[in-house]
C-alpha positions in Angstrom: -46.2 18.6 -59.1 -46.2 18.7 -62.8 -44.3 20.0 -65.5 -45.3 19.5 -69.2 -44.9 21.0 -72.5 -47.1 21.0 -75.7 -45.6 21.3 -79.2 -46.2 22.0 -82.8 -45.0 20.4 -85.8 -45.4 21.6 -89.4 -45.4 19.5 -92.6 -41.7 19.6 -93.3 -41.3 18.1 -89.5 -43.7 15.5 -90.4 -41.7 14.3 -93.6 -38.7 13.3 -91.1 -41.1 10.7 -90.2 -41.9 11.2 -86.4 -43.1 14.2 -84.5 -43.3 14.9 -80.6 -46.6 16.6 -79.4 -46.1 16.4 -75.5 -43.4 16.0 -73.1 -43.7 15.7 -69.4 -43.3 14.7 -65.7 -45.8 14.1 -62.8 -44.8 13.8 -59.4 -47.9 12.9 -57.0 -47.8 12.4 -53.6 -49.9 9.5 -51.8 -53.6 10.8 -51.8 -52.9 13.6 -54.2 -55.4 13.7 -57.0 -54.6 11.9 -60.3 -54.2 12.7 -63.1 -52.9 16.1 -62.0 -54.5 19.3 -63.7 -53.2 21.4 -66.3 -53.1 19.1 -69.2 -54.0 20.1 -72.7 -57.6 19.6 -74.1 -57.8 15.9 -75.2 -55.1 14.8 -72.9 -56.6 15.0 -69.3 -58.8 12.0 -68.3 -60.9 10.6 -65.5 -59.4 7.0 -64.5 -62.6 5.2 -64.4 -63.7 6.5 -67.7 -60.5 6.3 -69.4 -59.7 7.9 -72.7 -58.5 7.2 -76.2 -55.3 9.6 -77.8 -54.7 10.2 -81.8 -51.0 9.4 -81.0 -48.7 7.3 -79.2 -47.3 7.9 -75.9 -44.2 6.3 -73.7 -44.5 6.5 -70.1 -41.8 5.5 -67.7 -42.9 5.1 -63.9 -39.8 6.0 -61.7 -41.8 5.7 -58.6 -44.6 4.0 -57.0 -47.1 1.6 -58.4 -50.7 1.7 -59.9 -52.8 -0.4 -62.5 -53.0 -0.2 -66.4 -55.9 -1.4 -68.7 -56.5 -1.1 -72.1 -58.8 -2.5 -75.0 -56.2 -5.3 -75.2 -55.1 -5.7 -71.5 -57.2 -6.4 -68.6 -56.3 -4.4 -65.4 -52.3 -5.2 -64.5 -50.3 -4.2 -61.8 -47.4 -1.8 -62.9 -44.6 -0.6 -60.7 -41.5 1.6 -60.7 -39.2 0.6 -63.3 -42.0 -0.2 -66.0 -42.4 1.7 -69.1 -45.7 1.3 -71.0 -46.7 2.4 -74.5 -50.2 4.0 -75.2 -51.4 3.6 -79.1 -53.4 5.5 -81.1 -57.2 4.8 -80.8 -56.7 2.5 -78.1 -58.8 3.1 -75.0 -56.6 2.9 -71.5 -56.5 3.9 -68.1 -53.9 4.0 -65.5 -52.7 5.6 -62.6 -51.6 5.3 -58.9 -53.1 2.9 -56.3 -55.0 4.5 -53.5 -51.9 4.0 -51.2 -49.2 5.1 -53.6 -47.1 8.0 -54.8 -46.5 8.3 -58.7 -43.7 9.9 -60.3 -43.9 9.4 -64.3 -42.4 10.6 -67.2 -44.3 10.8 -71.0 -43.6 11.8 -74.3 -46.1 11.7 -76.9 -45.4 11.4 -80.6 -46.8 10.0 -84.1 -45.3 9.4 -87.5 -44.6 6.7 -90.1 -41.7 5.4 -88.5 -43.4 4.4 -85.5 -46.2 3.4 -87.6 -44.0 1.0 -89.4 -42.6 -0.8 -86.3 -46.0 -1.6 -85.3 -46.9 -3.1 -88.7 -43.7 -5.1 -88.3 -44.8 -6.1 -85.0 -42.0 -4.7 -83.1 -44.6 -3.2 -80.8 -47.7 -4.3 -80.2 -51.1 -2.9 -78.1 -51.5 -6.6 -77.0 -47.8 -6.1 -75.3 -47.6 -2.5 -73.8 -45.8 -2.8 -70.5 -41.9 -3.3 -70.7 -40.5 -4.5 -67.4 -37.1 -2.6 -67.5 -36.2 -1.8 -63.8 -34.5 1.6 -62.8 -32.6 3.1 -65.4 -30.7 6.4 -65.2 -30.3 6.4 -68.9 -33.8 6.4 -69.8 -34.4 9.2 -66.9 -31.7 11.2 -68.6 -33.1 10.8 -71.9 -36.5 12.3 -71.0 -34.9 15.1 -68.9 -33.2 16.0 -72.4 -36.4 16.1 -74.0 -38.0 18.3 -71.3 -35.1 20.6 -71.7 -35.5 20.6 -75.3 -38.9 21.2 -75.5 -39.0 24.0 -72.6 -35.8 25.8 -74.9 -37.3 24.9 -78.1 -33.9 25.2 -80.1 -33.9 25.4 -84.0 -35.2 22.0 -85.4 -36.6 20.6 -82.0 -38.6 18.5 -83.3 -35.8 16.4 -85.1 -34.0 16.5 -81.5 -37.2 15.1 -80.0 -37.4 12.5 -82.7 -34.0 11.1 -82.0 -34.7 11.1 -78.4 -37.9 9.2 -79.1 -36.0 6.5 -81.5 -33.3 6.4 -78.7 -35.8 5.5 -76.1 -37.6 2.8 -78.1 -34.4 1.4 -79.3 -33.6 1.0 -75.5 -36.6 -0.2 -74.2 -37.0 -2.8 -76.8 -33.3 -4.1 -76.7 -33.2 -3.8 -72.7 -36.3 -5.9 -72.5 -35.1 -8.4 -74.9 -31.6 -8.6 -73.1 -33.6 -9.1 -69.7 -35.3 -12.0 -71.1 -32.1 -13.7 -72.9 -30.2 -13.4 -69.5 -32.4 -15.5 -67.6 -30.5 -18.3 -69.1 -26.9 -17.0 -68.5 -25.6 -20.3 -69.9 -27.1 -19.7 -73.4 -25.9 -15.9 -73.3 -22.0 -17.3 -72.5 -22.3 -20.1 -75.1 -23.5 -17.5 -77.9 -21.2 -14.9 -76.6 -18.1 -17.3 -77.1 -19.5 -18.4 -80.5 -19.6 -14.7 -81.8 -16.2 -14.3 -80.7 -14.6 -17.2 -82.2 -16.5 -16.8 -85.4 -14.8 -13.2 -85.5 -11.8 -14.5 -84.8 -11.6 -17.5 -87.3 -12.9 -15.4 -90.1 -10.0 -16.6 -92.2 -10.1 -20.4 -91.2 -12.0 -23.1 -92.2 -14.5 -23.2 -89.3 -17.7 -24.6 -89.9 -20.8 -23.8 -87.9 -21.5 -27.5 -87.4 -17.8 -27.9 -85.9 -18.3 -25.0 -83.6 -21.6 -26.2 -82.3 -19.6 -29.8 -81.7 -17.1 -27.9 -79.9 -19.2 -26.1 -77.5 -21.4 -29.4 -76.8 -24.7 -28.8 -78.3 -26.3 -30.3 -81.4 -26.2 -27.8 -84.3 -30.0 -27.5 -84.5 -30.4 -26.4 -81.1 -27.3 -23.9 -81.2 -28.7 -22.3 -84.6 -31.9 -21.9 -82.8 -30.4 -20.3 -79.6 -27.9 -18.3 -81.8 -30.7 -16.8 -84.0 -33.1 -16.2 -80.9 -30.0 -14.3 -79.5 -28.8 -12.5 -82.5 -31.6 -12.3 -84.9 -29.4 -14.1 -87.7 -28.5 -17.8 -88.5 -24.9 -18.6 -87.3 -24.1 -19.3 -91.0 -25.6 -16.2 -92.1 -23.8 -14.0 -89.3 -20.3 -15.7 -90.2 -21.1 -14.7 -94.0 -21.9 -11.1 -93.4 -18.8 -10.9 -91.0 -16.6 -12.5 -93.8 -18.2 -9.9 -96.3 -17.3 -7.0 -94.0 -13.6 -8.3 -94.0 -13.7 -8.5 -97.6 -14.5 -4.7 -97.9 -11.4 -4.3 -95.6 -9.4 -6.3 -98.0 -10.5 -4.7 -101.1 -9.7 -1.5 -99.8 -6.4 -1.6 -97.8 -4.7 -4.2 -99.8 -3.4 -5.5 -103.4 -4.8 -9.1 -103.2 -6.9 -10.1 -106.2 -10.5 -11.2 -105.8 -9.7 -14.8 -106.2 -7.3 -14.4 -103.6 -9.7 -12.8 -101.2 -12.3 -15.2 -102.0 -10.1 -18.2 -101.0 -8.5 -16.6 -98.0 -12.2 -16.2 -96.4 -13.3 -19.4 -97.4 -15.7 -18.7 -99.7 -16.4 -21.9 -102.3 -15.2 -20.0 -105.3 -14.6 -16.7 -106.4 -17.8 -16.3 -108.3 -19.7 -17.7 -105.2 -17.9 -14.9 -103.5 -18.6 -12.2 -106.0 -22.1 -13.0 -106.1 -22.7 -12.9 -102.4 -20.8 -9.5 -102.1 -23.2 -8.4 -104.8 -26.2 -9.5 -103.1 -25.1 -7.5 -100.0 -23.8 -4.6 -101.4 -25.4 -4.1 -104.7 -22.1 -3.6 -106.5 -19.2 -6.1 -107.7 -16.2 -7.0 -105.6 -14.2 -4.9 -108.3 -16.7 -1.9 -108.5 -16.1 -1.6 -104.6 -12.5 -1.7 -104.8 -12.5 1.3 -107.7 -14.7 3.2 -105.5 -12.6 2.7 -102.2 -8.9 2.4 -103.2 
């Protein structure tokens, strides 16, 4: 069984940054021919010869197992719970093994948003397979995309672009979390550190002192913290203090000097400099705009 929909996008849709060209689902029994019939020109392919597309596709294998290969990846086994990406102009082939069923969802898309993520190396043809496991949330997003594609409500392309971005975010975050959670003690340590930094924004807590209390060297703590959060612990603490400064500026009559020292900045000038670097305006200007 197959259900699919091919869509068109206008120039205005393209300016949104991401457009969707196809959404579908395959449910193939053991021994049934794959790929299934009914694909538009340029999408159907022979598993032996493979194909190239002029777009990205994101496929989620819900049931069964098979093989995937591409210009950058030699033949790899894929199984239920795997999500894999196809890249424009990248030769690829995939499908079920001879004795396996195959149920998968797919969505095809293109646009500047996704091109920029590839350029920034968030996504890469060298790493197209994500081992996520079964996810009801991912399935629901694909089902929502199918409903939207078939109903074609006004501004369907913008709705579908949002679904694609949600899928990519879930895919990226979920796999990163799985990798990080392999060492649960590190996860727990960083979670404790983040909570303590939040709770003690107005104390004299230093990152060196925090690492000491957690029983780890400063250099190792900094490395693990950045791996987990994407920020150094000092920058994480500073950004939270600047967020707290916004609250104090807009909800209290404390002077800028009082706020600077209350949040343990070295001086009011240093606080103002960091605030302006982060927000683009002075603390006094922020207060005028938000009080």
